[in-house]
N, C-alpha and C positions, 0 to 999 in steps of 0.2 A: 177800090180797096184791092190790094194785090196779097195773096196768101204766098210768105216765105218758108219753105220744109226747113228745117233744123235736124239734127242728126241723131234726136231724142222723138221717137215714133209719136206723132199725136199732138206734140209742140210746135208751136207755128207762131209766126210774126204777122204781122198782119199791117201793111204798109197803107198809110191813110192819103189820097191827094188834096189838100186845100185849096179850095180856089178864094183869091182874093184882088181886089181892084181897090179902089181911092177910099170904099166905106168900110172896108176894112177884111174879114175872110168867113168864108162858110167849108164845113167839114162833116161827112156824114163817121159819125164815131160808131154805129152799128148797125148792120143789115143784115136778117137772119138771111137772106138770097148768098150775100157775095160769100159771106162767112160758112155755106152750110158744109164746103168741104171739112172743116174744120170741128164743127159742132155737130153735126149729124142727127142733127133735130132735137139736140137739149134745149129746154126751155131757161131763160134768166129768170130767176125766182126772187133776187137781192139785189142791190146794188148799194155800195158803199164807197165812203170817200175817205180822206186821210190826208192830213197837212201834218209833215216834218221839219221840223224849224232847224237842227244842226245839220251843218254839213258834216261829213262823218259817221252821222248815224245808222244804224242798223235797223230794219224789223223784217222777224223772221226767224228760223225758217218754218213755215207754217204750212198745216194741211190738216184736213178730217180725213179720219178714215169712213170705215164700209159699216155702217150703212147709207153715211153722208159723206159719203166722198163728194167733191166738187171738182167739176171745171171752174177753173177763174179767166177771164177776161183783164187783163189791166194795162191800163191807161195813163200817161202821165199827163193830166192838164196844164201842169204850171212846174216851172222847175226843170230839174234834171236828174235821176235816178238811174243807177247800176241794177238792172231785175236779173234776179239769179232763178233757176228752176232746177231744181234736183229730182231726178228720177228714181222712187223709192219702189217701183211696180216689182212682185215678184217674179222672177223670169223672164223678165224683159231684156235684153239684147245691150243697154243701155245703164242697165241697174247701178246707180251711184255716180251716173255721168250726171254733170251738171252744165246748163248753156246759160251764158249772160247775154243780155241786149243793154244799150243805152237807149231810154227811154226819155222823151223831153216833150214840152210841145212844140218846138219847132220841127223835129222829124219825125213827129205824130203816128209811132210807131206802136204796137198793142201786143204783148203775149199772150199767147193764146194755149193756157197751162191745163193737159188732162188728169184729167182723176188718178190720183195715183203720186203726183207730184209733189213736193215743198215748192214754198214761195217764197222768196224775202228780196230786200232790196237795201242799197244802201244810198243816200242822198248825196248827190254831187253840189247842189245847190240849195242854197239856204231856202226854207221855207215852200219846197217842194210838196206838189197835191197828186193823188192819183186818185183816180175811178176805176173800184171794181166790179166787176157783172160776175152772179155767181149762179151755178145750177143747182145749187142747194144751202138751205135754209143754215145759218150756224148754228150750231150745235154742241155746246160745250161740253159734254159728257164723248163726242168724236173726233174733238181738237187735239192736235198733237203737235210736236214740233223739233226743229234736232237744231243740236249747239251751230250756231256762225260759223265757230272757229274751228271743225270739226276735224282732225286730222284724216280721216278716211275719205273725206270730201276734198281738204285741202280747195278750199273756194280760194281764188285770186283777188279778193276786196282791193281795188282799187285806191282805198285812202284808208289811212288810221282809223281803227273803230273807236268812235267819240262818244257814244251813247247808245246804251241798251238798257230795254225796258228790265224791270226786275224778273217777271216774266218769263222774257226772250232768254236772262241769264243763268235760268234755270233749266233751260231746255237740255238733256242728256248726249252724253256721247253715244256713237254707236258702238255695238262690241262687234268684233269678229263672228259671233253667232248669227246676227241680224239678217237675215235673208229676204227680206222687202215684206209689201203688204200685199196682200191681195183683194180685189174687187169682186 
């Protein structure tokens, strides 16, 4: 696994090498030792899987606040998605900046989002599936979200948004007084 830094502190992209032969392929999806510079000894406590059917569908932008803030490691197992992280950390030099990567089963990339970053994605290929590794348990009282089309973020989604959940539709817009989240 090779770790690539992004412009957002603590946000990494992991490139994975798949070994292929006539039988198929093998790839290491998670290795604490190889990911140590990114995960700093955090433990994975929950693993989730999602499948999204419609091209253009957006899930997000989700995050959890303190005391249940979480690091997420996100990998596409099937299909293709445009994966987005937004830095919400108070006093971060990249506050409200976003970074996006295409994740697919072919490129075997994984986004590693630190605590304090919101996460969302748009489906580029029907029936795309994501695997999430979390460092904190899902805690409904600590969940929060941002509007995917918030003008203060100006996320450039690659396709028209075709589908949003009712929950994601209700995420608020940021206000000019939003100064970030404290971890």
